[in-house]
N, C-alpha and C positions, 0 to 999 in steps of 0.2 A: 697651564694646562687649559687645558678641551673644555669651555664649560657644558651641560646636564645641556641638552633639546627640555624647551619646554614643553609640558602635555602638551598646554593649547595648540603647540606649531603641530605635532606632527596627525594630528587629523586631515593635516593637508593631502598627507603622505599618501593617505587610502580614497578608493575610486570615487565616483557618487552612487555605484550602485551598491556597494556595501556603508553606504555612509548611511543610505534611503530606504536598504534590508529593515525590513519587522524578524524581534529575533521569534521563537518559533513558540506558539504560547506551547504544545505539547510537551518538550523542554523544559519548559519552565517548571512548569509543575511535576516531570522527574526529576525534576535539583528538589525542590522543593520536599519533597515521600521518599526522600534520599536518607532512611535510618531505620535502621531493626526493627525487626515483626509488622513494619505495617502490612495493608493485602492492598495487590495493587490487580482496578481494574483498566488500570492504565496503561498497562507495556504489552500494545500487541505480540510479545514472544510464545511462537514455541512453547509444546511440552515438549520436553527428548526425555524423556526419564524410560521411557521403552528401546530406543535409538539401543540396537544392537553393540554395543561397545569393543567388546571386546573382537568381534570380530572387525572392527575399525582399527585397532589397536592392531591387529595381525597383517592388514590393509596397506597402514602406514609402515611398517617394517617391511612388509614387500617388496613395496615400491620402491621405498627406500635405499633398500639390501639389492636390488635388483634393476635398478633404476634413474640413484641415487646424482649422480649426475646429468643428469635428464631433468629431475623432477626438481633439480634447484636454477637448474639453466635458465633464460630466456625461453622464453618459446614464438610462438604466432599470434599473432597481434589478434585477430576472429578465434581464436580459443585455440584448442587440441582437435585434431579431428574424430575420437575417439566419441569424446563428450559432443559435441556434435551431431552427432548423427543419436545419439540419445536421447539429446533436445526435441531431432525430429521425430524420435515415435513417440515419447514423451507428448508431442504436440497433436499429433495424429488421433491420438482421446479424443480432444475437441473436435473434430474436421480439416485440422486443416496440414493442408500437402506439400510440400519445402523441402529442398535437398539440402542437405550437408552444408554446402558450399553458401549457401545464401542466412547463416544463422551466425551473431560476432558476441561470443562468448565474454561479459562482465564482470563486473565484482557487484555481484545483486542488481536485480532492474531497478534502482536507483539514479545509479551509475548509467546505464542503459538511458531512460528519461532521461538524463542531462546531455546525456550526447546526444540526443536523438534533437531536444531541446532550441541546443546550439546550435545542432547545422540547417535547422526548418524555422526561427519564429526568433521575429526582429526586435528589440525595442517596441515599443509602441502598440504591435498587433493584441492583439483580442484573441486568448484560450480558451474554450467554455469547459464546464463542466457540472457536474450533476451536484446540486445543496443540499446538502453536504457532500463535503471529499473530500480524499484521502490530503490532507497539512503535508507533507512532505512533500507529492506530487506537485501542488499550487508553489509551493515553495521553490522547486526549479523552476519552471514559470515565469515567478515575479521575481526569482534574483537574476532574469535575463534582462528586468523590465519589458515585460509583456502584463498585460490584465487580464487578469480571471473573471470572469460575468458568468455567475450562475445560470441551471434551468434546472427548473423546479422538475421533483420525483416524487416518484408514491410508489405502493409497495407491489407494482410493476417497472420499476424502474425510471430512468428516465422517458418523463412525459415529449414526445415528440413533438405534436402540438406546440411545446414550450419552447422545442429547442429548431421550431421555424420560426417562431414569432423572434426567438432571440436573436439572430441574424438578423431575419426584418432591421430591427432597432437597432444595433448597432451597426450597418448598414449608411440606412442611415442619417447618420449617425458623423459620416462620413468615414467612420474608422473601420481599418480591417481586420477579417476574422479570418485567423490562422486553422483555426481548427477544436475540434473537437477532445479533450481530455475526462475517459472513462477510465469505469471495473466493475464489467458489467455482473461476475461471477463474485456475489456472497460479500457485498462492494463494501469499501472499508472509507467512513465509518459503520453508514447505514446498514449494511448489513443485508439490502435488498437479490434479487436477481434480475436484472435483466431480460425483459420475457422472449421468448427469439420470433415472436410476431414482431414488436419495435428493437429489434435486433437489427432486424433486415429493413424496417421503417427507415427507420437512425441511419444505417449504411447510403438508403438511397438521398435524402435529406441531405449528409455528407457529401457527395457523389453530384447531386447536382447545381451543390452548390461553389464544389470548388475547393472545399475543405478537406484536412488531413484528420482522419482517426486514431488517436495518441490512445491507445487495448491494452492498459497496466490489466495482469493477469494474474496476479499471486497466489488464488486462494479456488480458482478452477477444478480440485484434485481433492476437495478438500469438502461436499459435498455430504453430509451426516447418511443418508445412504447410498452413497458414491454415483450418484448417475451428475452429467458431467451435458452441459447443452454447448452447441454448438459454435461455437469461437465465431464473432464478426469478421477478421479476416476470411475467412476460404468466400465468400461472397463478394470482396471487396480490397483483392488483394493489393489492387496499383495504387491506394486510397493511404493500404494498413499499416502504423507499426506496432506491432503487435512484440509484448515484450513480456520475462516472461520471471522464473522466478523460484531455485532454491530454497531461498532461507521460511519457505512456510508450511511447503512438505517434506523436506530434511530439515536445514537446521541451519544459522541467518553461518553462523560461525564461520566459514569455509569461504563462505562475500561470494557468490557465482549468480547472474540472472543470464539474462538474454535477451533478446531484440534482434528482430525477424522484419523486414522491412523493405518498401514494392525494390523492387530489383536498380531502379535509378536512381538509387539514394545510396545504392550496396556503399558505393566508393569513397563517400561524405561519412559515411559513416564511420567506417574503418580509421578513417584518416584522422577523425576527430579523438578515434577512442584509444590512437596509438596517438597520440599527441600527446591526451594525457598520463596516456597509464604503462606507453609500450605495449602490454603483452598483459590478462588478467595470468593469474598466481598457479602456475603449472604444476605445482606441489598436489593444491585444491582441487586443483579438475580433472589429475588420475586419482585420488581420493574417492570422489566424486563420480567417476564414469566406473570404478572398481564395483560402490555399493549398488548401484545402477546393472550392473553385469552380472546380478544374483537376483534373477527374477522374485525373492521372498520381502523385495522392498515393497512389491503390488500388498501380502501380507499388513510388513509392517505400517500399512499408511493406511490400508483397511479401521486397525485395530488403534488408530488414532485420534478415527470418523467415530470411532463409538464409545473416545472419549471424552470429546472435546463435545456428539451430545449429547452428554450421560451429566457435562462441565453446563451446559445452556440448562438445562432439562434442571435441574441445580437454582438455578440462579432465578428464570423464569416462575416457580414455584415459589420461593419466598420473599421475590417482589410485590407478586400477589395479595404476599401473607399480609404487608408490611407499609408498603407506600399512598401516601396519602390517596385519597377519592381523586378523580381525573386526571391519572395518572398514566401517559399512554406509553407502550410499548410495540415495536414490529413481534414476525416474530421467520427468525431467517432460518436454512435448511441446511447452510454452514454454514462456512468461514470461524471468524473467532469473532463477531461484534455485535452486541446489542445496542439499539438507538434508543433514546428513552424520552417523552419529550413528557415534560412537567406542568401541572397548571402556569398559567401565563403570570404569576404572581412571584413566581418559584428563579432566583436567579444563579444559579449552578454558573456560571464564575463568581461569583462575591462567596458561595456557598462552596468552596473548592478546598479552599485552605482551613475549614471548618473542620469541613472530611477530614482531611490529612492530620492536625491537631487529636482526632476522636481513633486515629489510626489506619482512615479506608484510604483511596485514590483514586480516581478517577480525569475523566478528562469532557472538561464541561464544550458543548456546541461552539461555540464561538474560535474554539480548532480549528474546525470546521470550516469555516466563510471565511472569504476577504472581504464581505460589507456590514458584518460588526450583527447578522443574524444569530440564531441559536444560542439567546441568553436563557431561554429556556429547559433548552436539550443537554443534553448527554450522550456519552459512549461507555460504556461497559466493556469490558475487553473480559471475553469466559474462559479464554485459552490456558493460560496457565495457577491459577492458584487452585490448590487441593478443594475436594471438595467442602470441606472441614470448615477450610475462611471462606470459602463464596458464598453459603447459606451465613455466618459470620461477619460479614462484610457489608453484603446485603443487610441484614437486622441492622444497621448500626448505620446507613444509609437511609431508611426506612421510617429510624428517629429521626437522623434530622433534617429530611422533607416536612417529615410531618408537622414538627417541630415550627418549620418556618412557615410552611400550611395554616397553620395556625398566627403566628403572629401578623401574615397578611391580609388575615379577615377582621 
């Protein structure tokens, strides 16, 4: 009889990068909070109840009845032409002038970023990122054995002088800086907008230093007042890889995003995309295209902006009533996230499980840094919970942090 392989032996089948990978702190919190009735400020999931589900059902029926064999077949590796044309029109709202053949459709912008990183980043190279930064984005680069170094930000986004300083310090140490990863619009997790002036200055710094810009933009159309800042890409198209997503502006379930890259990178990105997934799901793309064919999608999006503004206002009004003295937070003008800084003596990472016991979950700030920073900070997502849960959950956290502050004195 064949003897079973001992558990200790199976570890040798793992690659070095898998064995050294850090588990996602955000996912750990999500798993700990999987129980009925919990109020979640952790999940950056869009509010979907206002979508036209009856029309979507009609679209699905029509697509399968009229194009079923094509909808369920393999498709182009870069996506169907109809959706790529829609994407070009969406990007035009942010000042991007592109052609459909330059766009590669992917299974969400997360896959697009993973493809881009595989094509451009070598093990041991440095990628600069805002501090704090999106945990999933950092995980892409670190999974490929790159190093993330954070660049400080303020209420206007990443600080250009600090970017120049970071580039110089890394190069002085003999390491290679490959690029800058940035979320310029309603940043996850900080909620800030990179100012127009800084977009230009940061692009100039990266161009002069020979760096790529990884411009991640899932939230650009989610400003509370509907305003949209020009993207970085139009001024610096030869060094910018621009990532878009339908997950926040529509729904994540279809798993559709895209990348627009410099022409000199396009073939390499497409080859890598096809190697990993052959092609994005055709049926999903046809559904998304049908939704965008009807101009009412803009009206639906505008309604969501109002919903998110109301949720944000309910959250900050309640926090102002119940948080301990010395607590600070930013004032986002769109997006999904509020970034909160607690008094120094409050450890949000240690308190997160106590919060879960009381029926509320948030993400501690340490999840958004690779250097251990953020221990007295946290991200609250206001996009998904109902207004009454937002107010109740904020009061529960206010009580928890007030008690912690009193104990620390």
